[in-house]
N, C-alpha and C positions, 0 to 999 in steps of 0.2 A: 504493500500500499504506499502510495506517495503522499507525503504530508500536505502537498499543495491541493489535495482533494478537499481539505478542510477549509480552504480560504474562501472567504465570502467578500462581496463588494462592500467596502467601507462607505462609499458614497450611497449606494442603495440601502445599506443598513440604516442610515440616518434620514436620507431624503425619500425613501420609500420606492416601492414597485407597485405597478397596477396588477391586481389579481382579479381575474374574471370569475365571478361567482356563478353566473348563469348567462343566458343570451342578453339580458338587458342590464345586469347589475355588476359593477366592478368596484373594488376598493383599492385606495392607495394606502399601503401599509409599510411602515418602517419595521425593521427588525426588532423583535421583542428583546428588551435588555440592551439597547443601543446606548451609546455614551450619554446622549442628552436625556434619555429615559432614566438611566441610573443616577445621573447627577441630580435630577429633580427628585426622584424617589428618595435618595439619601438625605436630601435637604428637607422634604416635607415630612419624612418619617422620623427625623431626628428627635422631636419632642416625645415620641412614643417608643424610643429605643429600648428603655428599660422593660417596658411591657412586652415588647417584641421578643427580647432576649429570654424573658421568663415565660414566653408562650401565653401571656395574659391579655393580649390586645384582641379586642372583639373582632370576630370575623367580618362583621359589618364595616368596621373601621379600616381593617386591611383592605377590604374590597374597594372602599371609597378611595383610599390612597392609590391603589393600583389603577383605578379607572381614571383618576385625575391625570396620571402619568401617561396612560394609554391614549386619552383624548388629546393630549398635547404633543406627544412624541411617537405614537404608533399608528393610530387611525387618522391619517392625514387628508383623507378625502374620499369621496365616493361619487358615483354616477349611477342613476337609475334606481336608487333606493326610494321605495315607496311605503306608505302606511295607508291601508284601506284604499289603494289605487291613487293616492295623492302623493306626488313627488316631494321628497324631503330634501330641501337644499342643504348642502354641507356647511357647517361652521364648527369650530372647535367646541362652542357651547352645546350645539346640537348633539355633537358626538359624545360629549359627557352625559347629557341627558339620556341618550339611548343606551349607553354603556351601564348607567346606574338605575335605569328604570326597573321597578320591581318586575320580576319575571324575565328579565333580559339575560339571564345566565347563558342561554344558548347563543345569543347574538355575540356576547362577550367572549365565549369560548371559540366561536368561529373566527372572530378577529384575531384572537390569541393564536389559534392554530395556523392562520395565514402568516402571521407575524413570526412564527417559530419555524416555518418551513425553510430550513437552511439551504436546501436544494434550489429553491427559487432564488435566493440571494446568490448563490454560486453560479446559477445560470446567467444572471445579470452580469456578473464578472466576466464569465467566458464570452458572452455576447459582446461586451465592450472591448475585450482583447481581439476578437475576430474582426471588428471594425477597424482596429488600428493597424 
């Protein structure tokens, strides 16, 4: 196995890649755990560090912190996302609302799975090298 097989695009990791969900919907997602995401998470979770270290931070608070970081640095855009047939325009605020809406676990998991697909971020790196 060649170590270079693990390399992902640093640019795509932070700027995002378009992922087609279906014929009409696609999401612009950055890589989960990218530098901007981690920097923000470390900053906003600092007041809760003791509780986190002792596994005493409520799941709801952990989810809130994660969603704030995802809305800012992971879910960067979408096209074709609707609710009851009405198009939902992208904004960071709307992304946060959708990620934190009660019952949105599956949506949040979907975005996290796209953002954790290392192969997609490697493909972007290879495509960029092929163009050069």
